[in-house]
C-alpha positions in Angstrom: 0.0 0.0 0.0 2.9 2.3 0.8 4.3 1.7 -2.7 0.9 2.3 -4.3 0.4 5.5 -2.3 3.8 6.9 -3.4 3.1 6.1 -7.1 -0.1 8.0 -6.9 1.6 11.0 -5.3 4.4 11.0 -7.9 1.8 10.9 -10.7 0.0 14.0 -9.2 3.3 15.9 -9.0 4.2 15.1 -12.6 0.8 16.4 -13.8 1.3 19.6 -11.8 4.8 20.2 -13.3 3.5 19.5 -16.8 0.7 22.1 -16.3 3.2 24.7 -15.0 5.5 24.0 -17.9 2.7 24.4 -20.4 1.7 27.7 -18.7 5.3 29.0 -18.8 5.7 28.1 -22.5 2.3 29.6 -23.3 3.2 32.9 -21.5 6.5 33.1 -23.3 4.8 32.6 -26.6 2.3 35.4 -25.9 5.2 37.6 -24.7 7.3 37.1 -27.8 4.2 37.5 -30.0 3.5 40.9 -28.4 7.2 41.9 -28.6 7.3 40.9 -32.3 4.2 42.9 -33.0 5.6 45.9 -31.1 8.9 45.8 -33.1 7.1 45.6 -36.4 5.0 48.5 -35.4 8.1 50.7 -35.6 8.4 51.6 -32.0 10.9 48.8 -31.2 12.6 48.9 -34.6 16.2 49.2 -33.3 15.9 46.9 -30.3 16.6 43.6 -31.9 19.6 45.2 -33.7 20.7 46.6 -30.4 20.7 43.2 -28.7 22.8 41.7 -31.6 25.2 44.6 -31.6 25.6 44.4 -27.8 26.6 40.7 -28.2 29.1 41.7 -30.9 30.5 44.5 -28.8 30.9 42.8 -25.5 33.0 45.2 -23.3 35.4 42.5 -22.2 36.4 41.9 -25.8 37.4 45.5 -26.2 39.3 46.1 -23.0 38.8 44.0 -19.9 40.4 46.4 -17.4 39.8 50.1 -18.3 41.9 52.0 -15.8 41.0 55.6 -15.0 44.0 56.2 -12.7 47.3 57.9 -13.7 50.3 56.0 -14.9 52.8 58.6 -16.2 55.4 56.0 -17.2 53.2 53.4 -18.6 54.2 52.2 -22.1 52.1 53.2 -25.1 50.0 50.4 -26.6 47.5 50.9 -29.4 44.6 48.5 -29.1 44.5 45.9 -31.9 41.4 46.1 -34.0 41.0 45.5 -37.7 40.7 47.5 -39.8 41.9 50.6 -37.9 42.9 53.9 -39.2 46.0 54.9 -37.2 46.6 58.6 -36.5 50.3 59.4 -36.3 51.7 62.0 -33.8 52.1 65.6 -35.1 55.6 67.1 -35.2 57.0 68.5 -32.0 56.4 72.1 -33.2 52.7 71.6 -32.8 52.8 70.9 -29.1 50.8 74.0 -28.2 48.9 74.3 -31.5 45.7 76.3 -31.4 44.1 75.8 -34.9 41.9 78.9 -34.9 44.4 81.2 -33.1 47.5 80.2 -35.0 50.1 83.0 -34.7 51.4 82.8 -38.3 47.9 82.9 -39.7 46.8 85.7 -37.4 49.5 88.0 -38.8 47.9 87.9 -42.2 44.8 89.7 -41.0 44.2 93.4 -40.3 45.2 94.7 -36.9 42.4 97.2 -36.7 40.0 96.5 -33.8 42.1 93.4 -32.9 40.7 91.5 -35.9 44.0 89.6 -36.2 43.6 88.2 -32.7 40.1 86.8 -33.4 39.2 83.3 -34.6 40.7 82.5 -38.0 40.4 78.8 -38.6 42.5 76.8 -41.2 40.9 75.9 -44.5 40.2 72.2 -45.2 43.6 71.7 -47.0 45.5 73.0 -44.0 43.9 71.0 -41.2 46.1 68.6 -39.2 45.0 65.0 -39.2 47.5 63.9 -36.5 47.7 63.7 -32.7 49.1 66.7 -30.9 51.9 65.5 -28.6 52.5 66.5 -25.0 55.9 68.2 -24.2 58.6 66.1 -22.7 58.3 65.8 -19.0 54.6 66.5 -19.0 52.9 65.5 -15.7 49.3 65.6 -14.4 48.5 69.0 -12.8 48.4 69.3 -9.1 45.0 68.6 -7.5 42.8 71.5 -6.6 43.2 73.8 -4.6 47.0 73.3 -4.8 46.8 73.8 -8.6 45.5 77.4 -8.1 49.0 78.3 -6.7 51.4 75.9 -8.5 51.8 74.7 -12.1 54.5 72.2 -13.3 57.0 74.0 -15.5 57.1 71.1 -18.0 53.4 71.5 -18.8 53.7 75.2 -19.9 57.4 75.9 -20.2 57.2 79.7 -20.8 59.1 82.1 -18.5 58.4 85.4 -20.2 55.6 86.4 -17.9 57.8 85.8 -14.8 60.0 88.7 -16.2 57.4 91.0 -17.8 55.1 90.9 -14.8 57.6 90.4 -12.0 56.7 93.4 -10.0 53.0 92.7 -10.3 53.1 89.2 -8.7 51.5 87.4 -11.6 53.7 84.4 -11.7 57.1 83.3 -10.3 59.4 80.5 -11.5 60.6 78.3 -8.6 62.6 75.2 -9.4 60.5 72.9 -11.6 57.2 74.7 -10.9 55.5 78.1 -11.5 54.1 79.7 -8.4 51.1 82.1 -8.7 50.9 84.5 -5.7 47.5 85.8 -6.7 48.7 89.2 -7.8 47.7 91.2 -10.9 48.4 94.5 -12.5 45.7 96.2 -10.4 46.1 94.0 -7.3 49.8 93.5 -6.6 48.8 92.8 -3.0 46.7 89.8 -4.0 43.3 89.1 -5.6 41.7 88.3 -2.2 42.1 91.9 -0.9 41.0 93.3 -4.2 37.9 91.1 -4.2 37.2 92.1 -0.6 37.1 95.7 -1.8 34.5 95.1 -4.6 32.5 92.7 -2.4 31.8 95.7 -0.1 29.6 97.0 -3.0 28.7 93.9 -5.1 26.5 91.3 -3.3 28.9 88.3 -3.6 28.4 86.7 -0.2 24.7 85.9 -0.5 24.8 84.1 -3.8 23.2 86.9 -5.9 26.3 87.1 -8.0 27.3 83.7 -9.3 28.5 84.1 -12.9 31.2 86.6 -13.9 33.0 87.6 -17.1 36.7 88.6 -16.8 37.8 90.5 -20.0 41.6 90.5 -20.6 42.1 88.1 -17.7 45.9 87.6 -17.6 46.5 84.4 -15.7 43.0 84.5 -14.3 43.9 85.1 -10.6 40.7 87.2 -10.2 38.6 84.2 -11.3 40.8 81.8 -9.3 40.1 83.5 -6.0 36.4 84.1 -6.8 36.0 80.3 -6.8 36.3 80.0 -3.1 33.4 82.5 -2.8 31.3 80.3 -5.0 31.5 82.6 -8.0 32.3 81.1 -11.5 34.2 83.4 -13.8 34.5 83.0 -17.5 37.9 84.5 -18.2 39.3 85.3 -21.6 42.4 86.8 -23.1 44.0 86.7 -26.6 46.9 84.6 -27.6 49.4 87.4 -28.0 52.8 88.4 -26.8 51.9 87.5 -23.2 52.5 83.9 -24.1 50.4 81.2 -22.5 48.3 83.3 -20.1 45.1 81.3 -20.8 47.1 78.1 -20.8 48.3 79.0 -17.3 44.8 79.7 -16.2 43.5 76.3 -17.3 46.6 74.5 -15.9 45.6 76.1 -12.6 42.1 74.7 -12.8 40.4 78.0 -13.6 37.8 78.4 -16.4 39.2 80.4 -19.3 39.2 80.6 -23.1 41.2 82.3 -25.8 39.2 85.4 -26.8 39.3 89.1 -27.4 37.1 92.1 -27.8 37.4 92.7 -31.6 34.9 92.9 -34.5 32.6 90.0 -33.8 30.2 89.4 -30.9 31.2 87.5 -27.8 30.1 83.8 -28.0 27.8 84.2 -25.0 24.0 84.7 -24.8 22.3 87.9 -23.8 21.6 88.5 -20.0 24.2 85.8 -19.0 26.6 87.3 -16.5 25.8 88.7 -13.0 29.1 90.6 -13.1 31.6 91.7 -15.7 35.1 92.9 -14.9 38.1 94.7 -16.5 41.3 95.1 -14.5 43.6 97.3 -16.7 42.5 95.1 -19.6 43.6 97.7 -22.2 40.2 97.5 -24.0 39.3 101.0 -25.5 35.9 101.2 -24.0 35.1 104.6 -25.4 36.0 103.9 -29.0 33.8 102.8 -31.9 30.8 104.8 -30.5 30.8 102.7 -27.3 30.4 99.4 -29.1 32.4 97.4 -26.5 30.4 98.7 -23.6 27.2 98.0 -25.5 28.4 94.4 -25.9 29.0 94.1 -22.2 25.5 95.5 -21.7 24.1 92.7 -24.0 25.7 89.9 -22.0 25.1 91.4 -18.5 22.0 90.5 -16.6 19.5 93.2 -15.6 20.8 94.5 -12.3 24.3 93.1 -13.0 27.5 94.9 -12.2 30.4 96.2 -14.4 33.7 96.8 -12.6 36.5 98.9 -14.2 39.8 99.3 -12.5 42.9 101.0 -13.8 43.1 103.8 -16.4 41.3 106.1 -16.7 39.8 105.8 -13.3 41.4 108.2 -10.8 43.4 109.7 -13.5 44.0 112.9 -11.6 46.3 111.1 -9.2 47.9 108.5 -11.6 48.4 110.3 -14.9 52.1 110.6 -14.4 52.6 107.0 -13.4 50.5 106.0 -16.5 52.7 108.3 -18.7 49.6 109.9 -20.3 48.4 113.4 -20.4 45.6 114.7 -18.1 43.6 115.7 -21.2 43.8 112.3 -22.8 42.8 110.4 -19.7 40.0 112.9 -18.8 38.6 112.6 -22.4 38.6 108.8 -22.1 36.8 108.8 -18.8 34.3 111.4 -20.0 33.5 109.1 -22.9 33.0 106.1 -20.7 30.7 108.1 -18.4 28.7 109.3 -21.4 28.1 105.8 -22.8 27.3 104.4 -19.3 24.6 107.2 -19.0 23.3 106.2 -22.5 23.0 102.6 -21.3 21.3 103.8 -18.1 23.9 102.2 -15.9 24.0 103.6 -12.4 27.4 104.4 -11.0 27.3 102.9 -7.5 30.9 103.4 -6.4 34.2 104.9 -7.3 37.0 104.4 -4.8 40.7 104.7 -5.7 41.2 103.2 -9.1 38.0 101.1 -9.1 34.7 102.2 -10.4 31.5 100.1 -10.3 28.3 100.5 -12.4 25.0 98.7 -12.2 22.9 97.8 -15.2 19.2 98.9 -15.3 16.6 96.3 -14.2 14.5 96.8 -17.3 13.7 99.1 -20.2 11.2 101.1 -18.3 13.3 102.0 -15.3 15.2 104.9 -17.0 12.5 107.1 -18.7 14.8 110.1 -18.9 17.0 108.4 -21.6 14.6 106.0 -23.0 13.9 108.1 -26.1 17.6 108.7 -26.9 18.5 105.0 -26.4 15.5 104.0 -28.6 17.1 105.5 -31.7 20.1 103.2 -31.2 18.4 99.9 -30.5 19.7 96.8 -32.2 17.4 95.5 -35.0 18.2 91.8 -34.6 15.3 89.8 -33.4 17.5 87.3 -31.6 20.2 88.8 -29.3 21.6 85.3 -28.8 22.5 84.8 -32.5 26.1 85.8 -32.2 28.4 83.2 -33.9 30.6 85.1 -36.2 28.2 88.0 -36.2 29.6 91.5 -36.4 29.5 93.5 -33.2 27.4 96.6 -33.5 27.2 100.0 -31.7 23.6 99.5 -30.7 21.7 98.8 -27.5 20.2 95.3 -27.1 16.5 95.7 -26.0 15.3 93.9 -22.9 12.2 91.8 -22.5 9.1 93.8 -21.7 7.9 94.2 -18.1 4.7 95.2 -16.4 6.2 97.8 -14.1 9.5 99.7 -13.4 10.4 97.4 -10.5 10.2 94.1 -12.3 13.4 92.4 -13.4 13.4 92.1 -17.2 13.5 88.4 -18.2 12.6 87.2 -14.8 14.1 87.2 -11.3 16.6 84.5 -10.4 17.1 83.1 -6.9 20.5 83.1 -5.3 22.9 80.3 -5.8 22.8 77.4 -5.0 19.0 77.4 -5.1 19.0 78.6 -8.7 20.9 75.5 -9.9 17.7 73.3 -9.9 15.0 76.0 -9.8 13.1 76.3 -13.0 14.9 79.0 -15.1 12.8 82.0 -16.2 13.5 81.3 -19.9 11.8 77.9 -19.3 8.9 79.1 -17.0 8.2 82.0 -19.5 8.1 79.6 -22.5 11.0 81.3 -24.2 12.7 78.0 -25.2 10.6 76.2 -27.8 9.8 72.6 -26.9 10.6 72.9 -23.2 8.3 73.3 -20.2 8.6 73.2 -16.4 7.8 69.5 -16.6 10.3 68.6 -19.3 13.0 70.6 -17.5 12.4 68.7 -14.2 12.4 65.4 -16.2 15.7 66.3 -17.8 17.2 67.0 -14.4 16.2 63.6 -13.1 17.4 61.8 -16.2 20.9 63.3 -15.9 21.1 62.4 -12.2 20.3 58.9 -13.3 22.9 59.0 -16.1 25.7 60.3 -13.9 24.9 57.6 -11.3 25.4 55.0 -14.0 28.6 56.7 -15.2 30.1 56.4 -11.7 29.6 52.6 -11.7 32.1 52.5 -14.6 34.3 55.5 -13.7 34.2 56.2 -9.9 36.2 59.4 -10.4 33.6 61.3 -12.4 32.7 63.7 -9.6 35.3 62.8 -7.0 37.9 65.5 -7.8 40.1 63.5 -10.1 38.8 65.6 -13.0 39.0 69.4 -12.4 38.4 70.9 -15.8 35.3 69.2 -17.4 33.7 69.9 -20.7 30.2 69.0 -21.9 30.3 69.3 -25.7 26.5 69.3 -26.2 25.2 70.7 -22.9 21.5 71.1 -23.6 19.9 72.5 -20.5 23.1 71.9 -18.4 21.7 68.8 -16.7 25.0 66.9 -16.7 26.9 69.8 -15.2 24.1 70.3 -12.6 24.3 66.6 -11.6 28.0 66.7 -10.9 28.2 70.3 -9.5 30.9 70.5 -6.9 33.7 72.9 -5.7 36.1 70.1 -6.8 35.4 70.8 -10.5 33.8 73.1 -13.0 32.1 72.4 -16.4 32.4 74.3 -19.6 28.9 73.8 -21.1 29.1 74.1 -24.9 26.0 74.6 -26.9 26.7 73.8 -30.6 25.8 76.6 -33.0 23.9 74.0 -35.1 21.7 72.9 -32.1 18.0 72.9 -32.9 17.3 75.0 -29.8 19.5 77.7 -28.2 19.7 76.7 -24.5 22.8 78.4 -23.3 20.8 81.2 -21.7 19.2 78.5 -19.5 22.6 77.2 -18.5 23.6 80.7 -17.3 20.3 81.2 -15.4 21.1 78.0 -13.5 24.4 79.6 -12.3 26.6 77.6 -14.7 28.9 78.8 -17.4 29.3 77.9 -21.1 30.0 79.1 -24.6 28.7 78.7 -28.2 30.8 76.7 -30.5 30.8 74.9 -33.9 32.5 71.5 -33.5 33.5 71.5 -37.2 36.2 74.0 -36.0 38.9 74.0 -33.3 37.8 75.1 -29.8 39.3 78.3 -28.4 41.7 76.7 -26.0 45.2 75.2 -25.8 46.0 71.5 -26.0 45.7 69.3 -22.9 43.4 71.7 -21.0 40.5 69.4 -20.0 40.5 66.4 -17.7 37.1 64.9 -18.7 35.1 65.4 -21.9 31.4 64.4 -22.1 29.5 64.3 -25.4 25.8 63.2 -25.5 24.2 63.0 -28.9 27.0 65.1 -30.4 28.0 62.8 -33.3 24.4 62.3 -34.3 23.9 66.1 -34.3 27.0 66.5 -36.6 26.3 63.6 -38.9 26.9 64.8 -42.5 28.0 68.3 -41.2 31.7 67.6 -41.0 34.1 64.6 -40.7 33.8 62.5 -37.6 37.6 62.5 -37.3 37.7 66.3 -37.2 35.7 66.2 -34.0 37.5 63.3 -32.4 41.0 64.8 -33.2 39.8 68.0 -31.6 38.7 66.1 -28.5 42.1 64.5 -28.4 43.9 67.8 -28.7 42.2 69.4 -25.8 42.2 66.3 -23.6 45.0 65.8 -21.1 47.0 62.6 -21.2 45.2 60.1 -19.0 42.1 62.2 -19.3 38.7 60.5 -19.7 36.0 60.7 -22.3 32.3 59.7 -22.1 30.4 59.6 -25.4 26.7 58.9 -25.3 25.0 58.2 -28.6 23.1 55.7 -30.8 24.9 52.4 -31.1 25.3 52.7 -34.8 27.1 56.0 -34.4 29.2 54.7 -31.5 30.5 51.8 -33.6 31.9 54.3 -36.1 33.3 56.5 -33.3 35.0 53.5 -31.7 36.5 52.4 -34.9 38.2 55.8 -35.4 39.1 56.2 -31.7 40.9 52.8 -31.7 43.6 54.5 -33.8 44.0 57.5 -31.5 45.8 55.9 -28.5 42.6 55.8 -26.5 41.7 52.8 -24.4 38.0 52.0 -25.0 35.0 50.4 -23.3 31.4 50.3 -24.6 28.6 49.7 -22.1 24.8 49.4 -22.3 22.4 52.1 -21.4 21.5 51.9 -17.7 18.0 50.7 -18.6 19.5 47.6 -20.3 20.6 46.2 -23.6 17.3 46.7 -25.4 17.9 50.5 -25.4 19.7 51.5 -28.7 21.6 54.3 -27.0 25.0 53.1 -25.6 27.9 54.7 -23.8 31.5 54.7 -24.9 34.1 55.3 -22.2 37.7 56.1 -23.1 41.0 57.0 -21.4 43.7 58.8 -23.4 47.0 57.1 -23.0 50.0 58.9 -21.6 52.6 59.7 -24.3 54.9 62.6 -25.0 57.0 64.0 -27.8 59.5 61.3 -29.0 57.6 58.3 -27.7 56.9 57.3 -31.3 59.4 58.2 -34.0 56.8 58.0 -36.8 55.2 61.5 -37.1 52.8 62.9 -39.6 54.2 64.9 -42.5 52.2 68.0 -41.5 
């Protein structure tokens, strides 16, 4: 009976298992039928391809151990992959090559209004298709904040400023490093004391002033010392006889670009900066009918501040030291005062050699000069359309307001609250296709993306990367997600982007610039530690060569710097193929939502190599 009972029990169990198996198979059939129907509908068109590509591009087959740490003496090994287009090193003379600010090309352009110091990019037949080498002895910069005060000599081996600016405490050469005491032409006692003076007038402490523009920045000590007060300064200076001043700034870990007040508009949106600054920057503010002051007015936020220190301020005391006549200096200051009055700037302070003006809040707050200003209003319907556009001596109109006390364009909360608050350009529906809801959704998405990045590269926001660039910044979500005193982000909005969002980036208390990635960026080689590019190669498909963009990324990336490229898998396969010949170590991973998502992420680390590591150089 016991045997019979066990037989009956086993039979029941077998029937139960068979039923469960049938149900499982049935469910799977239904699932795959629905999945197939969905894919044929068009919505899941790329998913089956994505799964297959994911199998073919298993990360472990590319590089099993992608190392984001520094190894200065590690040998150079190019990853084997066939077929691979291998890019050779450029000749040693191109170590500090800046394609659109090349000195020999600059000298062929007119000197009037600094035209020759503006961007002049090489024609197609003069472009370099080789890898810019680092100088011998190149090392990783010191970590922040030590980098603010010390730069390895081998990274920027130019001593001219240590002689030319010796008495002004710009930079000193000590052994194998440059030391930056924090001085400047107008603040030989240090930038800290100088900033203390202007902070007695300008509301820096409470977060009202977050973004600043430093024109003719030198080695950017003003911007360097503003950082500890939670102010981000966009500093610029030309590539001129003061060799490597912008290069020094970036080696120090301070935001800066090569730039000049010349004949074209600055590559920034209207109403961007809370404060603009000129410390003996040698810009002729009164010339060209006030054109340069009017351009400052365009990029300055309503209620923002303009600081001018040095000639001609306090000329009565200093005219002999400046070796200029009283009449000349007085005429210069009178002209500046005249233009400031035309722009309806209020002079809030003049003490010693520093004068501070404040921009009007709106177009209605200065009725006494409204009629005169109206005759000189700019006619352009888009004040943010600036790429290679001629600068004009006209006043940029402000958005309309309901009363004289309202801030034109909308009021912005102090930083850090403004970082994740809905920017006025979004809340007022000034950006086509974006709403409060989509802005908040974008924020959450980038927080999720960055969290996934850190699972692959734990150094993303840990201080290992000081100078970071987002090549296709959108609303600035990536920069906002990693915002930290340990790093800063140059948010680039491509000039061919469907929507102009750089104004939103600035309203969030971040900084950035317009740029066309078919051309060289306005910086020196090896100035960024981490480069992020989301959707960039899809955006530039059929606009210019993919290798043009990749080689420019390599030029501005430090040895052992990192790259994160986020794009459609088909695009990334092409990118990976080219990057395999550029001395980059590569790793492709799935989207954080899984392999069925056609968007993938390509991580890369630039290998360490310097001049002479490979005897085969390009013929350029």
